N, C-alpha and C positions, 0 to 999 in steps of 0.2 A: 496592603491587604492583610487582614488578620489571619492568624494561623489556621483557624477553622475554615475560613474561606479558601486559603491555599490548599488545604487538604481536600476540600470538596472539588476544587478545580482539577487538582492533580490526579484524583481518583476517578474523575469523570471518564466514562468509556472503558473502564477496566473490567476484566473478566478473569475469574480464578477457577471456576467450576466447583467451588466449595466456599460457602458463605463464611465459615469459621476462618478459613485461610485469608479471605478478603478482609475480614475484621482485624485479623492479626497484623496484616500488612498495613492497614489503615492506621492502626494504633502505633506501629513502629515508625511509620512516616511522620506522624504527629510528634512523637518524641524526638525524632531526628531533626525536625524543623525547629522545635523549641530549643534543643541543644545548640544547633547552629546559630540561632538568633542570640542566645546568651553568650556564646563564644565569639560572636562577630565574624563568623566565617561562612563561606559558601559551601553547600553540599557538592561533592564530586559525583557527577551523574554521567552515565555513558550508555550508549547502545551500539552494538556491533552490526556491521553489514558485510556479508560475504559477496564480493563482486562476481557473481556467477553469470551475469548478463550485463548488457549495456543499457537496455531500455527499461526505465522505471515507469510504473503507473501509480495512480492515486493510492492504491492499497499499500504500496511500498512506503509511502510517506506518513502513514499513521503514527508510527513511533517517532518520526521526526517532528511532527506536530506536538507530541508530548514533550520532547526535548526542548522545543521552543518555549513551551509554557514554563519549564524550569529556568530557561535563560531569562525570560521576562521577569521572573521573580528574583533574579540576581544570582543564580547558581552557576557553577562551573560545568560546562558541557563538553564532553569528548565524543567526537564522531569517529568511531573505531572501524577501520577497514580491515576485514578479516583476510589479510594477505596469506596467512597460514591456514586458518580454519577452512578457507575456500578450497585448499588443496585436498582436504579430506572429504568435504561435502556433508552438510547437515542432514541427518536422517530423520529429523523431528517430524516433518509433515509428509514423509514419503513412505510408500509401501514397498520400495526397493531402493537399493543403494544408488546414490547419485554418481554420475560419471566423475572421475577424478580429473580436475583441470591441471594444465601445466602452469608453471610460474609465469610464463609469457602471456597466457590467456588471462590469468588473474590480473596481471599488471595492466594489460590493455583495457579490461573492463573497469578497473579501479579509476582510471583517468577521468571517466565521465561521472562517477558516483558523487564525488564531493561537489562538483559544480551544480549538479541537479539538486543536491541537498540544500544548497544555499538559496534555493527558491523558497525554502521554508525557514531554515535556520538563519540566525544573525551571523554573518561571515566574521565580523570583528570579534565576536564572543565565542567562537567555536574552535576547539582544538582538534586537529586531525592527527590521528595516530594509526600505526599499522601493527597488528599483533605479531608480525614476524620479528619485531624488535626484541621480544622476550621469548617467544615460542621457539625461535630458531636456535636459541642458546640452551634449551633443555637437553640433558643427556638421557640415555636410556634408563639410567639409575633414577634420575629425577622423575621420569614418567612412571616408573614402577612405584615410587614413593607416593606420587599423586594417586595412583590407582588403588593403593592399599586402603584408601578411605571409602571405597565403594565395594558393593557385592555384585556378583553377576545377576543375582535375583532382582536387584533394583533396576537393572537395565531391561531384563526380560519382562518386568511388570509394566513397562511403558506400553501404551496402547498399540502403537504401530509395530513395535517389536513383537508383542504378544500375538497380534493378528497374523503377522508373517510366520511366526513359529507354529501357530495353529494350522496354517495352510501348507506348512512344510517348505516355505520359501526361505531362501538363504538370508542369514544375518551375518555380515562380515565383521571380523574382529576390529578392523580399523574404524568402523562406525561408532564403536563405543569410545574411541579416543576423543570424539568431537566434544562431548560434554566436559571431559577433563580439560581440554584446551580452552573452551569457553570459560569454564570455572576459573582457570588460572589467569585469564584476562582480568577478571574481577580483582584477583589478588594483586596483579602487577599494577593496576590502576588505583589500588587502595580505595575501591569504590564504596560510596555511601548508598547510591541508588542505581539500579540497572533497569533499563526499559527494554521491553521485548513483547512480541505477540504471544498469543496463547500457545502456539506451537513451541515456544521456548520455555514453557513452565518448568519442565524438569531441569533444563540447563541452568536456569536462573535460581529457582527456589531450592532445588536439591544440590546441584553441582557447585554453583557459585557460592552459596551460603556455607555449605559444608567445608569447602576448601579454605575459605577465608577463616572460618573458625579453627580449622585444623592448623593453620599457619599463623595463628595469633592475632587475627584481625576481627573486628566487629562485623557480624554477618550483615550483608547488604539488605536494603529494602527492595523487593521486586515489584515494579510497576508493570503489570501484565495487561496490555491493551487488547481490546476485542479485534476480531478480524473483519475487515470491511467487505460486505457483500458486493458483488459486481452489479452491472446495470440491470441484471434480471431481478435484483433484490433478494436473491436466495443463495446461489452458490458463491463461494469465495471468489473474489476478483482474481482472475488468472488469465494469462495470455492464451493458455491452451484451450480455454472455453470461450474465448472471444468476447468476454463481458467486461472488458477493462475500460478505464478512463485514462488514456495516456496523458503525461504531463508535458510533452514536448511537441504537440501537434498544433498548437495555437489556441487562442482564447475561444474562438467560435466553436471549434470542435469540442473543447472541454465543456463549454456551457451547454451545447446541444446534447452531449451524452449525459450530462447531469440532469437535464430536463426529461430524459427518457426513463429515468429510474421510477419504479412504482412508488406511489404516495406513501405506502407503509414503511418504506426504507428511509424516508427523510430524517427521522429522528436519529437513527444510527449514524447516518452521514454527518449530521451536525455535531453529534457527540465526539465522533472520531476525527473528522477532517476539517472542522471549522475553528474559528478563533472565538466563538461565542462562549459566554460564561454559562454555568449551569442555570442561573436565574433567567437569563435571556432565552435559553432553549425551553425552559419550563413555561414561560409566558407565551412563546411562539406556539407550543403544542396546545396550550389552553385555548388560545385564539382559534386555532385550527379545529379543535374539538367542538367548540361552541358555535362555529360558523362565522365568527367575526372575521376570520381570514379564509379566503377562498383557496382551495388546494392548488390551483394554478398559480396564484400570486405567491403562495407559500413556497412553492417549488422554485419560482423565479428568484425569490430572496435567497434561498439556499444555494442555487446555482451561481448567483452573483457573488455571494460571500466566498465560496470555495474557489471560483475562477479568479477572483481578485487577489487571492493569496499568491497565486503563481504568475499572474500577468498584470496586476495592478488594477485600480478602479477604472481608469480610462478605457483600457482594452476590454475589461469585463462589461463596461457600459456599452461599448460598440457591439460586443458579442450579443448582449441582450437585445439591443435595437435590431440587429440583423435577424435574431430569432423571431422576434415579434413580427417583423416585416415579412419574413419568409414563411413562417408556419402558422402564426395566429391570424394574419391577414391574408394568408394563402397567396402571397405574391412570390415571384421568383426573384433571386438576387439580381442586382444591377449588372454585376460582372460575372459572366458565365464563360467557361472555356469553350472554344469552338472546335468542331470536328467536321471534316469533309467526307461525306459518304462515298464509298466506292461501289461500283456496280456489283450486284449479287450478294452484298453483305446482309447477314441476318441480324435480328435483334441481339442475339447473343454475341455475335461478332463485334457489334458497335459497343456494347457494354464493356467487353474485355479490352477493345482497342482504346476506349476512352478512360480506362482505369477506374471504372465505376464499380467493379467487383474484382476480387483477387483471384477467382477461379470460375470455371464453367459451373461447377456444382453450387457455388454461392449464388451466381447469377440465376440459375434455374430455381433455386430456393426462393429468391426474392420475387421472381415472376409468379411462382405458385402461391406466394403470400400476398399477391396483388400489390407488390411494392414497386412496380415499374410502370411509369406513366409517360405518355407522349402528348404534350400539350394538354395535360390534365386528364387524358383518357387512359384507362388501365390497359396495358398490353398483356394479353392472355397467353401468348406463346413466344418462345425464344428461337424456334427453329424455322421461322418464316422470314421472308425478305423484309428488310426494314421498311415500314409503311410509307413514310414521307418525311421531308425535312421538318424540323421543329425543335422544341425544348424537351429533352429527355430527362426525366427525373427518376433516380434509382434510390430507394430508401427515403429517408427524411431530409438528408442534407446534401445529396450529390446531384448536380445538374450538368448537362452537356447540351450546347446548342449545335444541333446536327444540320449541316448545310448540304 
């Protein structure tokens, strides 16, 4: 792949909030690639992940997809587990301080991170490091010397800190340490390129580059990826809003959730989460805009591509067939879990007992949205006795054979 093609691929899906900054990073990336090619060496690329939970969703993997692009181009990739930064908690995308985790909690969460990452990354080409290797050795004097490269005003100018300050909400001193720690990660790894989401812009572009320069290294190139919207196509994918696409629930679940996103979100999903080249995505969108490609068929192509990354072509194919059979042909699946009805049980009782909803409030909401059917007929109320045996459908993908 020619240098310009590499630059176009690696900058695909990036966002900086400032066109001049994006052009500057594009230029620096181009120069770094040319330099590496002349010297016959690979670029040192990394992204850090704080193991604050064990369950990853598709939004977490966007930076991993960017790392994989660098791997496929022959560069050296480090998957950095923030065993020490997780103890502080990243304030970048929060309106209040994160809870401080114990070392035991961090270690437990970290066990699952790398294995889930290898569904995207090439295991044989990935280095796993923990930033506790160097951060645990810093003394108080070291931290003071790192801190003298920054002003308090720089931190207070950050959007989330400025918003909290305006509202009179607390900003804790330890939250300012996070950027210093992440910046020092770049120094310790002698980084050429750091990948991160838009919430990491300050930590990468300001802290990382500034500390590298202060300590005699060439400032890194920051590849800042966009944030993946959730299945609603609007809000950031987040477990708290329930708009996530989990990566560990099976091919059928992933395919079905991807088919539920709005048509308008397909482009951003392909740019951030697929293996497609910029040229392929451009042709896809042109076909969609001219009517050559039907929106339903387009979304099936997108869902298959992303599902196959995590589960392989075979399972993605089975998931697609199941989706077509269940939803396009309006057929129920061949295998449906069974449930024996007890006397006096209401519709709500059966929905909860059959694990078709996580709570009564969710079940009531689904009923109000006409998302609960018995043998194809909409059930209007949840507080009445269950009408009769049959196939109960809740939402688009959950079925229960009630006997």
